[in-house]
CHARMM internal coordinates of N, CA and C (Angstrom, degrees):
IC EDIT
DIST 1 N 1 CA 1.4353
DIST 1 CA 1 C 1.5732
ANGL 1 N 1 CA 1 C 110.10
DIST 1 C 2 N 1.2885
ANGL 1 CA 1 C 2 N 116.64
DIHE 1 N 1 CA 1 C 2 N 137.52
DIST 2 N 2 CA 1.4329
ANGL 1 C 2 N 2 CA 119.88
DIHE 1 CA 1 C 2 N 2 CA -177.60
DIST 2 CA 2 C 1.5013
ANGL 2 N 2 CA 2 C 109.96
DIHE 1 C 2 N 2 CA 2 C -114.61
DIST 2 C 3 N 1.3441
ANGL 2 CA 2 C 3 N 118.05
DIHE 2 N 2 CA 2 C 3 N 135.83
DIST 3 N 3 CA 1.4586
ANGL 2 C 3 N 3 CA 122.77
DIHE 2 CA 2 C 3 N 3 CA 176.41
DIST 3 CA 3 C 1.5261
ANGL 3 N 3 CA 3 C 109.16
DIHE 2 C 3 N 3 CA 3 C -111.07
DIST 3 C 4 N 1.3103
ANGL 3 CA 3 C 4 N 116.08
DIHE 3 N 3 CA 3 C 4 N 172.35
DIST 4 N 4 CA 1.4500
ANGL 3 C 4 N 4 CA 119.75
DIHE 3 CA 3 C 4 N 4 CA 177.30
DIST 4 CA 4 C 1.5264
ANGL 4 N 4 CA 4 C 113.20
DIHE 3 C 4 N 4 CA 4 C -62.06
DIST 4 C 5 N 1.3233
ANGL 4 CA 4 C 5 N 117.10
DIHE 4 N 4 CA 4 C 5 N -25.83
DIST 5 N 5 CA 1.4701
ANGL 4 C 5 N 5 CA 122.10
DIHE 4 CA 4 C 5 N 5 CA -176.88
DIST 5 CA 5 C 1.5016
ANGL 5 N 5 CA 5 C 111.28
DIHE 4 C 5 N 5 CA 5 C -89.09
DIST 5 C 6 N 1.3429
ANGL 5 CA 5 C 6 N 119.37
DIHE 5 N 5 CA 5 C 6 N -8.62
DIST 6 N 6 CA 1.4645
ANGL 5 C 6 N 6 CA 123.26
DIHE 5 CA 5 C 6 N 6 CA -179.12
DIST 6 CA 6 C 1.5251
ANGL 6 N 6 CA 6 C 109.68
DIHE 5 C 6 N 6 CA 6 C -115.54
DIST 6 C 7 N 1.2852
ANGL 6 CA 6 C 7 N 119.62
DIHE 6 N 6 CA 6 C 7 N 112.28
DIST 7 N 7 CA 1.4638
ANGL 6 C 7 N 7 CA 120.19
DIHE 6 CA 6 C 7 N 7 CA -178.66
DIST 7 CA 7 C 1.5221
ANGL 7 N 7 CA 7 C 109.73
DIHE 6 C 7 N 7 CA 7 C -67.95
DIST 7 C 8 N 1.3616
ANGL 7 CA 7 C 8 N 115.47
DIHE 7 N 7 CA 7 C 8 N 146.94
DIST 8 N 8 CA 1.4582
ANGL 7 C 8 N 8 CA 121.35
DIHE 7 CA 7 C 8 N 8 CA 177.49
DIST 8 CA 8 C 1.4963
ANGL 8 N 8 CA 8 C 110.46
DIHE 7 C 8 N 8 CA 8 C -67.46
DIST 8 C 9 N 1.3158
ANGL 8 CA 8 C 9 N 115.77
DIHE 8 N 8 CA 8 C 9 N 146.07
DIST 9 N 9 CA 1.4505
ANGL 8 C 9 N 9 CA 119.56
DIHE 8 CA 8 C 9 N 9 CA 176.36
DIST 9 CA 9 C 1.5176
ANGL 9 N 9 CA 9 C 107.80
DIHE 8 C 9 N 9 CA 9 C -68.51
DIST 9 C 10 N 1.3460
ANGL 9 CA 9 C 10 N 115.62
DIHE 9 N 9 CA 9 C 10 N 139.25
DIST 10 N 10 CA 1.4597
ANGL 9 C 10 N 10 CA 118.66
DIHE 9 CA 9 C 10 N 10 CA -178.27
DIST 10 CA 10 C 1.5181
ANGL 10 N 10 CA 10 C 112.01
DIHE 9 C 10 N 10 CA 10 C -66.71
DIST 10 C 11 N 1.2978
ANGL 10 CA 10 C 11 N 114.52
DIHE 10 N 10 CA 10 C 11 N 141.68
DIST 11 N 11 CA 1.4743
ANGL 10 C 11 N 11 CA 120.94
DIHE 10 CA 10 C 11 N 11 CA 175.18
DIST 11 CA 11 C 1.5194
ANGL 11 N 11 CA 11 C 107.43
DIHE 10 C 11 N 11 CA 11 C -85.11
DIST 11 C 12 N 1.3432
ANGL 11 CA 11 C 12 N 116.04
DIHE 11 N 11 CA 11 C 12 N -38.92
DIST 12 N 12 CA 1.4442
ANGL 11 C 12 N 12 CA 120.80
DIHE 11 CA 11 C 12 N 12 CA 174.44
DIST 12 CA 12 C 1.5338
ANGL 12 N 12 CA 12 C 106.77
DIHE 11 C 12 N 12 CA 12 C -116.67
DIST 12 C 13 N 1.3125
ANGL 12 CA 12 C 13 N 114.35
DIHE 12 N 12 CA 12 C 13 N 132.66
DIST 13 N 13 CA 1.4844
ANGL 12 C 13 N 13 CA 118.41
DIHE 12 CA 12 C 13 N 13 CA 178.81
DIST 13 CA 13 C 1.5052
ANGL 13 N 13 CA 13 C 107.68
DIHE 12 C 13 N 13 CA 13 C -145.34
DIST 13 C 14 N 1.3179
ANGL 13 CA 13 C 14 N 114.89
DIHE 13 N 13 CA 13 C 14 N 115.69
DIST 14 N 14 CA 1.4434
ANGL 13 C 14 N 14 CA 122.82
DIHE 13 CA 13 C 14 N 14 CA 178.35
DIST 14 CA 14 C 1.4968
ANGL 14 N 14 CA 14 C 105.90
DIHE 13 C 14 N 14 CA 14 C -123.42
DIST 14 C 15 N 1.2985
ANGL 14 CA 14 C 15 N 117.81
DIHE 14 N 14 CA 14 C 15 N 130.97
DIST 15 N 15 CA 1.4669
ANGL 14 C 15 N 15 CA 121.57
DIHE 14 CA 14 C 15 N 15 CA -179.39
DIST 15 CA 15 C 1.5244
ANGL 15 N 15 CA 15 C 110.31
DIHE 14 C 15 N 15 CA 15 C -131.34
DIST 15 C 16 N 1.2985
ANGL 15 CA 15 C 16 N 116.30
DIHE 15 N 15 CA 15 C 16 N 134.00
DIST 16 N 16 CA 1.4592
ANGL 15 C 16 N 16 CA 125.72
DIHE 15 CA 15 C 16 N 16 CA 175.38
DIST 16 CA 16 C 1.5462
ANGL 16 N 16 CA 16 C 112.77
DIHE 15 C 16 N 16 CA 16 C 54.93
DIST 16 C 17 N 1.3191
ANGL 16 CA 16 C 17 N 114.99
DIHE 16 N 16 CA 16 C 17 N 46.44
DIST 17 N 17 CA 1.4575
ANGL 16 C 17 N 17 CA 120.18
DIHE 16 CA 16 C 17 N 17 CA -179.38
DIST 17 CA 17 C 1.5328
ANGL 17 N 17 CA 17 C 110.60
DIHE 16 C 17 N 17 CA 17 C -79.73
DIST 17 C 18 N 1.3199
ANGL 17 CA 17 C 18 N 115.35
DIHE 17 N 17 CA 17 C 18 N 133.92
DIST 18 N 18 CA 1.4216
ANGL 17 C 18 N 18 CA 120.22
DIHE 17 CA 17 C 18 N 18 CA 174.58
DIST 18 CA 18 C 1.5421
ANGL 18 N 18 CA 18 C 107.53
DIHE 17 C 18 N 18 CA 18 C -128.13
DIST 18 C 19 N 1.3180
ANGL 18 CA 18 C 19 N 115.61
DIHE 18 N 18 CA 18 C 19 N 131.71
DIST 19 N 19 CA 1.4780
ANGL 18 C 19 N 19 CA 121.58
DIHE 18 CA 18 C 19 N 19 CA 178.74
DIST 19 CA 19 C 1.5081
ANGL 19 N 19 CA 19 C 107.28
DIHE 18 C 19 N 19 CA 19 C -119.77
DIST 19 C 20 N 1.2969
ANGL 19 CA 19 C 20 N 115.55
DIHE 19 N 19 CA 19 C 20 N 119.15
DIST 20 N 20 CA 1.4902
ANGL 19 C 20 N 20 CA 123.02
DIHE 19 CA 19 C 20 N 20 CA -179.87
DIST 20 CA 20 C 1.4910
ANGL 20 N 20 CA 20 C 109.08
DIHE 19 C 20 N 20 CA 20 C -125.08
DIST 20 C 21 N 1.3102
ANGL 20 CA 20 C 21 N 116.42
DIHE 20 N 20 CA 20 C 21 N 127.60
DIST 21 N 21 CA 1.4765
ANGL 20 C 21 N 21 CA 121.09
DIHE 20 CA 20 C 21 N 21 CA 177.52
DIST 21 CA 21 C 1.5096
ANGL 21 N 21 CA 21 C 111.60
DIHE 20 C 21 N 21 CA 21 C -86.01
DIST 21 C 22 N 1.3107
ANGL 21 CA 21 C 22 N 116.99
DIHE 21 N 21 CA 21 C 22 N 157.94
DIST 22 N 22 CA 1.4638
ANGL 21 C 22 N 22 CA 119.31
DIHE 21 CA 21 C 22 N 22 CA 173.36
DIST 22 CA 22 C 1.5346
ANGL 22 N 22 CA 22 C 109.00
DIHE 21 C 22 N 22 CA 22 C -54.24
DIST 22 C 23 N 1.3094
ANGL 22 CA 22 C 23 N 117.64
DIHE 22 N 22 CA 22 C 23 N 136.73
DIST 23 N 23 CA 1.4189
ANGL 22 C 23 N 23 CA 122.31
DIHE 22 CA 22 C 23 N 23 CA -176.24
DIST 23 CA 23 C 1.5173
ANGL 23 N 23 CA 23 C 110.87
DIHE 22 C 23 N 23 CA 23 C 100.05
DIST 23 C 24 N 1.3549
ANGL 23 CA 23 C 24 N 118.62
DIHE 23 N 23 CA 23 C 24 N -11.94
DIST 24 N 24 CA 1.4503
ANGL 23 C 24 N 24 CA 122.35
DIHE 23 CA 23 C 24 N 24 CA 172.10
DIST 24 CA 24 C 1.5149
ANGL 24 N 24 CA 24 C 115.22
DIHE 23 C 24 N 24 CA 24 C 99.76
DIST 24 C 25 N 1.3430
ANGL 24 CA 24 C 25 N 120.13
DIHE 24 N 24 CA 24 C 25 N -1.87
DIST 25 N 25 CA 1.4804
ANGL 24 C 25 N 25 CA 120.56
DIHE 24 CA 24 C 25 N 25 CA 179.34
DIST 25 CA 25 C 1.5246
ANGL 25 N 25 CA 25 C 108.31
DIHE 24 C 25 N 25 CA 25 C -66.47
DIST 25 C 26 N 1.3546
ANGL 25 CA 25 C 26 N 117.73
DIHE 25 N 25 CA 25 C 26 N 126.49
DIST 26 N 26 CA 1.4605
ANGL 25 C 26 N 26 CA 122.06
DIHE 25 CA 25 C 26 N 26 CA 178.43
DIST 26 CA 26 C 1.5102
ANGL 26 N 26 CA 26 C 108.70
DIHE 25 C 26 N 26 CA 26 C -97.12
DIST 26 C 27 N 1.3548
ANGL 26 CA 26 C 27 N 116.60
DIHE 26 N 26 CA 26 C 27 N 121.87
DIST 27 N 27 CA 1.4455
ANGL 26 C 27 N 27 CA 121.71
DIHE 26 CA 26 C 27 N 27 CA -179.07
DIST 27 CA 27 C 1.5236
ANGL 27 N 27 CA 27 C 110.76
DIHE 26 C 27 N 27 CA 27 C -93.49
DIST 27 C 28 N 1.2907
ANGL 27 CA 27 C 28 N 117.70
DIHE 27 N 27 CA 27 C 28 N -27.93
DIST 28 N 28 CA 1.4848
ANGL 27 C 28 N 28 CA 123.65
DIHE 27 CA 27 C 28 N 28 CA 177.06
DIST 28 CA 28 C 1.5058
ANGL 28 N 28 CA 28 C 108.18
DIHE 27 C 28 N 28 CA 28 C -151.88
DIST 28 C 29 N 1.3562
ANGL 28 CA 28 C 29 N 115.48
DIHE 28 N 28 CA 28 C 29 N 144.81
DIST 29 N 29 CA 1.4396
ANGL 28 C 29 N 29 CA 119.23
DIHE 28 CA 28 C 29 N 29 CA -179.16
DIST 29 CA 29 C 1.5178
ANGL 29 N 29 CA 29 C 108.01
DIHE 28 C 29 N 29 CA 29 C -146.97
DIST 29 C 30 N 1.3424
ANGL 29 CA 29 C 30 N 115.18
DIHE 29 N 29 CA 29 C 30 N 115.70
DIST 30 N 30 CA 1.4785
ANGL 29 C 30 N 30 CA 122.10
DIHE 29 CA 29 C 30 N 30 CA 176.25
DIST 30 CA 30 C 1.5039
ANGL 30 N 30 CA 30 C 112.02
DIHE 29 C 30 N 30 CA 30 C 75.52
DIST 30 C 31 N 1.3406
ANGL 30 CA 30 C 31 N 117.77
DIHE 30 N 30 CA 30 C 31 N 29.12
DIST 31 N 31 CA 1.4801
ANGL 30 C 31 N 31 CA 122.46
DIHE 30 CA 30 C 31 N 31 CA -179.77
DIST 31 CA 31 C 1.5201
ANGL 31 N 31 CA 31 C 111.77
DIHE 30 C 31 N 31 CA 31 C -72.20
DIST 31 C 32 N 1.3385
ANGL 31 CA 31 C 32 N 117.81
DIHE 31 N 31 CA 31 C 32 N 131.66
DIST 32 N 32 CA 1.4397
ANGL 31 C 32 N 32 CA 122.50
DIHE 31 CA 31 C 32 N 32 CA 172.57
DIST 32 CA 32 C 1.5363
ANGL 32 N 32 CA 32 C 106.77
DIHE 31 C 32 N 32 CA 32 C -118.70
DIST 32 C 33 N 1.3187
ANGL 32 CA 32 C 33 N 116.62
DIHE 32 N 32 CA 32 C 33 N 135.77
DIST 33 N 33 CA 1.4416
ANGL 32 C 33 N 33 CA 120.87
DIHE 32 CA 32 C 33 N 33 CA 179.47
DIST 33 CA 33 C 1.5200
ANGL 33 N 33 CA 33 C 108.68
DIHE 32 C 33 N 33 CA 33 C -142.61
DIST 33 C 34 N 1.3589
ANGL 33 CA 33 C 34 N 115.48
DIHE 33 N 33 CA 33 C 34 N 121.44
DIST 34 N 34 CA 1.4601
ANGL 33 C 34 N 34 CA 121.79
DIHE 33 CA 33 C 34 N 34 CA 178.15
DIST 34 CA 34 C 1.5315
ANGL 34 N 34 CA 34 C 107.54
DIHE 33 C 34 N 34 CA 34 C -124.95
DIST 34 C 35 N 1.3090
ANGL 34 CA 34 C 35 N 118.28
DIHE 34 N 34 CA 34 C 35 N 120.29
DIST 35 N 35 CA 1.4689
ANGL 34 C 35 N 35 CA 121.47
DIHE 34 CA 34 C 35 N 35 CA 176.64
DIST 35 CA 35 C 1.5000
ANGL 35 N 35 CA 35 C 106.96
DIHE 34 C 35 N 35 CA 35 C -118.40
DIST 35 C 36 N 1.3551
ANGL 35 CA 35 C 36 N 119.28
DIHE 35 N 35 CA 35 C 36 N 112.09
DIST 36 N 36 CA 1.4526
ANGL 35 C 36 N 36 CA 122.55
DIHE 35 CA 35 C 36 N 36 CA -179.33
DIST 36 CA 36 C 1.5087
ANGL 36 N 36 CA 36 C 112.22
DIHE 35 C 36 N 36 CA 36 C -71.07
DIST 36 C 37 N 1.3343
ANGL 36 CA 36 C 37 N 115.22
DIHE 36 N 36 CA 36 C 37 N 159.16
DIST 37 N 37 CA 1.4564
ANGL 36 C 37 N 37 CA 122.77
DIHE 36 CA 36 C 37 N 37 CA 175.49
DIST 37 CA 37 C 1.5287
ANGL 37 N 37 CA 37 C 109.98
DIHE 36 C 37 N 37 CA 37 C -53.86
DIST 37 C 38 N 1.3409
ANGL 37 CA 37 C 38 N 115.00
DIHE 37 N 37 CA 37 C 38 N 135.77
DIST 38 N 38 CA 1.4454
ANGL 37 C 38 N 38 CA 119.08
DIHE 37 CA 37 C 38 N 38 CA 178.38
DIST 38 CA 38 C 1.5131
ANGL 38 N 38 CA 38 C 116.25
DIHE 37 C 38 N 38 CA 38 C 85.94
DIST 38 C 39 N 1.3023
ANGL 38 CA 38 C 39 N 118.54
DIHE 38 N 38 CA 38 C 39 N -2.20
DIST 39 N 39 CA 1.4574
ANGL 38 C 39 N 39 CA 124.37
DIHE 38 CA 38 C 39 N 39 CA 179.55
DIST 39 CA 39 C 1.4991
ANGL 39 N 39 CA 39 C 110.27
DIHE 38 C 39 N 39 CA 39 C -114.60
DIST 39 C 40 N 1.3018
ANGL 39 CA 39 C 40 N 116.05
DIHE 39 N 39 CA 39 C 40 N 156.64
DIST 40 N 40 CA 1.4737
ANGL 39 C 40 N 40 CA 120.66
DIHE 39 CA 39 C 40 N 40 CA 174.90
DIST 40 CA 40 C 1.5045
ANGL 40 N 40 CA 40 C 108.36
DIHE 39 C 40 N 40 CA 40 C -130.32
DIST 40 C 41 N 1.3169
ANGL 40 CA 40 C 41 N 115.05
DIHE 40 N 40 CA 40 C 41 N 156.05
DIST 41 N 41 CA 1.4451
ANGL 40 C 41 N 41 CA 120.43
DIHE 40 CA 40 C 41 N 41 CA -179.97
DIST 41 CA 41 C 1.5275
ANGL 41 N 41 CA 41 C 109.33
DIHE 40 C 41 N 41 CA 41 C -148.67
DIST 41 C 42 N 1.2972
ANGL 41 CA 41 C 42 N 119.18
DIHE 41 N 41 CA 41 C 42 N 114.34
DIST 42 N 42 CA 1.4858
ANGL 41 C 42 N 42 CA 120.74
DIHE 41 CA 41 C 42 N 42 CA 177.52
DIST 42 CA 42 C 1.5184
ANGL 42 N 42 CA 42 C 110.03
DIHE 41 C 42 N 42 CA 42 C -74.65
DIST 42 C 43 N 1.2811
ANGL 42 CA 42 C 43 N 114.48
DIHE 42 N 42 CA 42 C 43 N 142.95
DIST 43 N 43 CA 1.4495
ANGL 42 C 43 N 43 CA 121.76
DIHE 42 CA 42 C 43 N 43 CA 173.62
DIST 43 CA 43 C 1.5666
ANGL 43 N 43 CA 43 C 106.76
DIHE 42 C 43 N 43 CA 43 C -119.87
DIST 43 C 44 N 1.3228
ANGL 43 CA 43 C 44 N 115.73
DIHE 43 N 43 CA 43 C 44 N 132.44
DIST 44 N 44 CA 1.4392
ANGL 43 C 44 N 44 CA 117.30
DIHE 43 CA 43 C 44 N 44 CA 179.73
DIST 44 CA 44 C 1.4992
ANGL 44 N 44 CA 44 C 108.54
DIHE 43 C 44 N 44 CA 44 C -143.67
DIST 44 C 45 N 1.3110
ANGL 44 CA 44 C 45 N 114.88
DIHE 44 N 44 CA 44 C 45 N 161.02
DIST 45 N 45 CA 1.4194
ANGL 44 C 45 N 45 CA 120.28
DIHE 44 CA 44 C 45 N 45 CA 176.04
DIST 45 CA 45 C 1.5348
ANGL 45 N 45 CA 45 C 108.96
DIHE 44 C 45 N 45 CA 45 C -177.97
DIST 45 C 46 N 1.2909
ANGL 45 CA 45 C 46 N 115.86
DIHE 45 N 45 CA 45 C 46 N 179.97
DIST 46 N 46 CA 1.4419
ANGL 45 C 46 N 46 CA 119.24
DIHE 45 CA 45 C 46 N 46 CA 179.34
DIST 46 CA 46 C 1.5396
ANGL 46 N 46 CA 46 C 109.94
DIHE 45 C 46 N 46 CA 46 C -68.77
DIST 46 C 47 N 1.3374
ANGL 46 CA 46 C 47 N 117.16
DIHE 46 N 46 CA 46 C 47 N 137.12
DIST 47 N 47 CA 1.4521
ANGL 46 C 47 N 47 CA 119.19
DIHE 46 CA 46 C 47 N 47 CA 175.55
DIST 47 CA 47 C 1.5066
ANGL 47 N 47 CA 47 C 111.14
DIHE 46 C 47 N 47 CA 47 C -64.03
DIST 47 C 48 N 1.2763
ANGL 47 CA 47 C 48 N 115.97
DIHE 47 N 47 CA 47 C 48 N 138.80
DIST 48 N 48 CA 1.4562
ANGL 47 C 48 N 48 CA 120.04
DIHE 47 CA 47 C 48 N 48 CA -179.51
DIST 48 CA 48 C 1.5650
ANGL 48 N 48 CA 48 C 109.01
DIHE 47 C 48 N 48 CA 48 C -114.07
DIST 48 C 49 N 1.3031
ANGL 48 CA 48 C 49 N 115.74
DIHE 48 N 48 CA 48 C 49 N -176.20
DIST 49 N 49 CA 1.4470
ANGL 48 C 49 N 49 CA 119.67
DIHE 48 CA 48 C 49 N 49 CA -175.82
DIST 49 CA 49 C 1.5341
ANGL 49 N 49 CA 49 C 112.76
DIHE 48 C 49 N 49 CA 49 C -59.40
DIST 49 C 50 N 1.3030
ANGL 49 CA 49 C 50 N 118.62
DIHE 49 N 49 CA 49 C 50 N -31.59
DIST 50 N 50 CA 1.4771
ANGL 49 C 50 N 50 CA 121.84
DIHE 49 CA 49 C 50 N 50 CA -177.79
DIST 50 CA 50 C 1.5208
ANGL 50 N 50 CA 50 C 111.52
DIHE 49 C 50 N 50 CA 50 C -68.03
DIST 50 C 51 N 1.3458
ANGL 50 CA 50 C 51 N 118.77
DIHE 50 N 50 CA 50 C 51 N -24.02
DIST 51 N 51 CA 1.4349
ANGL 50 C 51 N 51 CA 121.25
DIHE 50 CA 50 C 51 N 51 CA -177.25
DIST 51 CA 51 C 1.5564
ANGL 51 N 51 CA 51 C 112.49
DIHE 50 C 51 N 51 CA 51 C -95.95
DIST 51 C 52 N 1.2792
ANGL 51 CA 51 C 52 N 117.01
DIHE 51 N 51 CA 51 C 52 N 0.37
DIST 52 N 52 CA 1.4882
ANGL 51 C 52 N 52 CA 120.14
DIHE 51 CA 51 C 52 N 52 CA 179.08
DIST 52 CA 52 C 1.5109
ANGL 52 N 52 CA 52 C 109.93
DIHE 51 C 52 N 52 CA 52 C -97.74
DIST 52 C 53 N 1.3507
ANGL 52 CA 52 C 53 N 115.18
DIHE 52 N 52 CA 52 C 53 N 141.90
DIST 53 N 53 CA 1.4938
ANGL 52 C 53 N 53 CA 118.26
DIHE 52 CA 52 C 53 N 53 CA 179.53
DIST 53 CA 53 C 1.4907
ANGL 53 N 53 CA 53 C 111.93
DIHE 52 C 53 N 53 CA 53 C -67.40
END
COOR INIT
IC SEED 1 N 1 CA 1 C
IC BUILD
């Protein structure tokens, strides 16, 4: 049971994420993301080589 004084446990929890592409380009460094149950959060950005056919 969750009350207003107790935060919901995150459904998505990412801590200290680093994304580095071959060649050394850093796309993210030290990223923390917590999305609690019942909430949504869009993520967007420029498409990179990994998302192209």
